[in-house]
C-alpha positions in Angstrom: 85.2 71.8 56.3 87.7 70.8 53.7 89.8 73.7 52.6 92.4 74.0 49.9 94.9 76.9 50.2 97.0 77.7 47.3 100.3 78.7 48.9 99.7 78.5 52.6 103.2 79.1 54.0 103.6 82.9 53.9 101.7 85.8 55.4 98.1 85.9 54.3 98.0 82.3 53.1 99.7 81.1 56.3 97.2 83.0 58.5 94.3 81.4 56.7 95.8 77.9 57.2 96.5 78.5 60.9 93.0 79.9 61.4 91.4 76.9 59.6 93.4 74.4 61.6 92.3 76.2 64.8 88.7 75.6 63.8 89.4 71.9 63.2 89.1 72.1 59.5 90.9 69.7 57.1 93.4 71.7 55.3 95.3 70.9 52.1 98.0 73.2 50.7 99.6 73.4 47.3 102.9 75.2 46.9 106.4 74.8 45.5 107.7 73.2 48.6 110.3 75.9 49.3 109.2 76.4 52.9 108.2 74.0 55.6 104.4 73.5 55.6 102.3 74.5 58.6 102.1 71.4 60.9 98.7 69.6 60.5 98.2 70.3 56.8 98.2 67.9 53.9 100.9 69.2 51.7 100.9 68.9 47.9 103.8 70.2 45.7 103.2 72.1 42.5 104.4 75.1 40.6 101.6 77.0 39.0 103.9 78.7 36.5 105.3 75.5 35.1 103.8 73.0 32.6 102.0 70.3 34.5 102.4 72.3 37.7 98.8 71.5 38.8 99.1 67.8 38.5 98.8 67.3 42.2 95.3 68.8 42.0 94.0 66.3 39.4 91.9 64.6 42.1 90.2 65.7 45.2 87.2 67.7 46.4 87.0 70.7 48.7 84.4 72.9 50.3 86.4 76.0 49.5 89.6 77.2 47.8 91.6 80.2 49.0 93.9 81.8 46.5 96.3 84.7 47.2 98.0 84.8 43.8 99.4 88.2 42.7 101.1 87.6 39.4 99.8 86.4 36.0 96.0 86.0 36.0 96.5 83.0 33.8 97.6 81.0 36.8 94.3 81.7 38.6 92.4 81.0 35.4 93.9 77.6 35.0 93.6 76.6 38.6 90.0 77.8 38.9 89.0 75.9 35.7 90.7 72.8 37.0 88.8 72.9 40.3 85.4 73.9 38.8 82.9 71.2 39.9 85.2 69.9 42.7 85.1 72.9 45.0 82.0 74.6 46.2 83.4 78.1 46.6 86.5 80.0 45.4 87.9 82.8 47.6 90.4 85.1 45.8 92.4 87.6 47.9 92.4 90.5 45.6 93.2 94.2 46.3 91.5 97.5 46.7 93.9 98.6 43.9 91.5 97.1 41.4 89.4 100.3 41.5 90.0 102.8 38.8 92.2 105.6 40.0 91.5 107.6 41.9 88.5 106.3 43.9 86.9 108.9 46.0 86.8 108.8 49.8 84.1 106.4 50.9 84.2 104.3 47.8 82.3 101.0 48.0 82.4 97.8 46.0 80.4 99.3 43.2 83.1 101.9 42.3 84.5 101.8 38.8 87.2 99.2 38.2 90.5 99.3 36.3 90.1 98.5 32.6 92.2 96.3 30.3 92.5 93.3 32.5 91.9 89.7 31.2 91.4 86.4 33.0 94.0 84.5 31.0 96.6 87.2 30.7 100.3 87.0 31.4 101.8 89.1 34.1 101.7 92.8 33.5 101.1 95.3 36.3 99.8 94.6 39.8 96.4 96.3 39.4 95.6 94.5 36.2 96.9 91.2 37.5 94.6 91.4 40.5 91.6 92.4 38.5 92.4 89.7 36.0 92.5 87.2 38.8 89.1 88.3 39.9 87.7 87.8 36.4 89.3 84.4 36.2 87.6 83.2 39.3 84.2 84.5 38.3 84.6 83.1 34.8 85.2 79.6 36.2 83.0 79.5 39.3 80.3 82.1 38.5 79.4 85.1 40.6 77.4 83.1 43.1 80.3 80.9 44.2 83.1 83.4 44.1 84.3 85.7 46.9 86.5 88.6 45.9 88.4 89.9 49.0 89.6 93.4 48.1 92.1 93.8 50.8 93.8 97.0 51.6 96.9 97.4 53.8 97.6 94.1 55.6 99.7 94.1 58.7 100.6 91.5 61.4 102.8 88.5 62.1 104.7 86.9 59.2 104.6 90.1 57.2 106.9 89.7 54.2 106.2 93.1 52.6 108.3 95.3 54.9 105.9 97.9 56.3 105.3 97.2 60.0 108.5 95.3 60.4 110.4 98.3 59.2 108.7 100.7 61.7 109.3 98.3 64.5 113.0 97.8 63.6 113.5 101.6 63.2 111.8 102.5 66.5 113.6 99.7 68.3 116.9 101.4 67.3 115.8 104.3 69.4 116.7 108.0 69.3 114.8 110.7 67.4 112.4 109.2 64.8 110.9 111.1 61.9 107.2 110.6 62.5 105.1 111.8 59.6 102.1 113.9 60.7 99.6 114.7 61.5 99.5 112.5 64.6 95.8 112.0 64.3 95.9 110.9 60.6 93.3 108.1 60.3 94.5 104.8 59.0 92.7 101.8 57.5 94.3 98.4 57.5 93.5 94.8 58.5 95.4 92.5 60.8 96.2 89.4 58.7 94.6 87.2 61.3 91.4 89.2 61.2 91.5 88.9 57.4 91.9 85.1 57.7 89.0 84.7 60.2 86.7 86.8 58.0 87.6 84.6 55.0 86.7 81.5 56.9 83.5 83.1 58.1 82.6 84.0 54.5 83.0 80.3 53.5 80.8 79.2 56.4 78.1 81.8 55.4 78.4 80.9 51.7 79.0 84.5 50.8 79.7 85.7 47.3 80.8 88.8 45.5 83.3 91.6 46.2 84.1 92.9 49.7 86.4 95.8 50.7 88.4 94.1 53.5 90.1 96.4 55.9 89.3 98.1 59.2 86.6 100.8 59.4 88.0 104.3 58.7 90.0 105.6 61.6 90.3 102.3 63.4 93.7 103.6 64.4 95.7 106.7 63.7 99.4 107.2 62.7 100.1 108.3 66.2 98.5 105.3 67.8 100.4 103.0 65.5 103.8 104.5 66.2 103.2 104.8 69.9 102.3 101.1 69.9 105.6 100.4 68.3 107.4 102.4 71.0 105.6 100.5 73.7 106.1 97.1 72.1 109.8 97.5 71.6 110.5 99.2 74.9 112.9 101.5 73.2 113.9 105.1 74.1 112.7 106.4 70.7 111.4 109.9 70.5 108.8 110.4 67.9 109.4 113.8 66.2 106.1 114.7 64.5 106.8 116.4 61.3 104.3 118.2 59.0 103.5 116.5 55.7 104.7 119.6 53.8 108.2 119.2 55.3 108.3 115.4 54.6 107.2 115.9 51.0 109.6 118.9 50.4 112.5 116.6 51.4 111.6 114.3 48.5 110.5 111.5 50.8 108.1 109.0 49.1 104.9 108.3 51.0 104.0 104.6 51.5 107.4 103.3 50.5 110.1 105.3 52.3 107.7 106.0 55.2 105.5 102.8 55.1 101.8 103.0 55.8 101.8 106.8 55.7 100.3 108.9 52.9 99.6 112.6 53.2 96.1 113.7 54.3 93.8 115.2 51.8 95.3 113.4 48.8 94.1 110.9 46.3 96.4 108.3 47.9 94.9 108.7 51.3 91.4 108.5 49.9 92.3 105.3 48.1 94.3 103.6 50.8 92.7 104.7 54.0 89.1 105.8 53.3 87.2 102.9 51.8 83.6 102.0 52.8 83.9 98.6 54.5 80.3 98.4 55.8 79.6 95.3 53.7 82.4 93.4 55.2 81.5 94.6 58.7 77.9 93.5 58.2 79.3 90.1 57.2 81.2 89.6 60.4 84.5 91.6 60.1 86.0 92.2 63.5 89.3 94.1 63.9 91.5 93.7 67.0 93.2 96.8 68.6 96.3 98.2 66.9 98.3 97.5 70.1 97.7 93.8 69.7 98.7 93.8 66.0 101.9 95.6 66.8 102.9 93.7 69.9 102.3 90.3 68.2 104.3 91.3 65.1 107.2 92.4 67.3 107.1 89.1 69.2 107.2 87.2 66.0 110.0 89.4 64.6 112.2 89.0 67.6 111.5 85.2 67.6 113.1 85.0 64.1 116.1 87.1 64.9 114.8 90.5 64.1 115.0 90.3 60.3 111.6 89.9 58.5 111.4 87.9 55.3 111.0 89.9 52.1 109.0 89.0 49.0 111.2 89.4 46.0 108.4 90.9 44.0 107.8 93.8 46.4 109.9 96.9 46.7 112.1 97.5 49.7 110.5 99.8 52.3 112.1 102.3 54.6 113.8 105.6 55.0 117.6 106.2 54.6 119.0 107.1 58.0 121.0 110.0 56.6 118.0 111.5 55.0 116.0 111.1 58.2 118.7 112.8 60.2 118.9 115.7 57.7 115.1 116.3 57.8 115.0 116.1 61.6 117.8 118.6 61.9 116.1 121.1 59.7 112.6 120.6 61.0 111.2 123.3 63.4 107.8 124.4 64.4 104.9 123.7 66.8 103.8 120.2 68.0 102.6 117.9 65.3 104.1 120.3 62.7 107.8 119.9 63.1 110.3 118.3 65.3 108.7 118.2 68.7 109.2 115.0 70.7 106.0 113.0 71.4 105.4 113.0 75.1 102.1 111.1 75.0 102.2 108.4 77.7 
């Protein structure tokens, strides 16, 4: 297989490149050349936001293209139109955020989509940019040769968003840790390497259309995720499980100040951790255990000195230590509802 990856040096793009090379595929990458390419790839330089930035793609044919673009849909539109007729399939890594708010628990790929997006638009807001990217791909390649990967929460090595790296760094620091409850809160996410393998499988199967791409509901819980962080780091951290009401009353923002976590029974939890992924599972999605995702992310993080890269277009994640200490000091109550150390082995 001949694969073209637009980007290919960071997080999801890099995972796709590494997985494709592992299968013996011929991989070409196009990016701005700001980071070293993955060894074994054919590297082309181009800036999709600049005039003439796609000149390096003027020639060449590929079996598939993988695009993870998150900004102006216009860049996807121009690239897809340029490659039309020279690539058999276009895989666009989109987002479950393209569904109209708020999707109900169990929403599938036929749920209503955000309105107002355009395939050739300039950058506006994330949800419209991603939906515009989808429209751009389908406009150029047609529905039968387009794969729209509506990813949810993505975790794993090379993360540059700041979610799992923040939890690992915080837990490695040790001591009492504010653990947002309930402990058995179901999570839905995908390891970036499982995402990559599914994408390559989709290319091989010549799939088309939209797919919600994350683990089945409840693949892991908040408790299992944080316990895996404790084990991976080997720290003396004590998880102090704190009721959602206490967390919210303290003014702590779900998802950003406490990454991954959103309160149960809310629109946010339904949207981020309760999608129907049966279509992706039927097409071959396999998700590794949370312990493996966490342990491998910690190994990568320590190998680069403990400080994860951070995308400039994403907000910083994490809780201020002073606010954490204040909430922990005030929290009282029964297990899973306020301030009791986690003694789960």
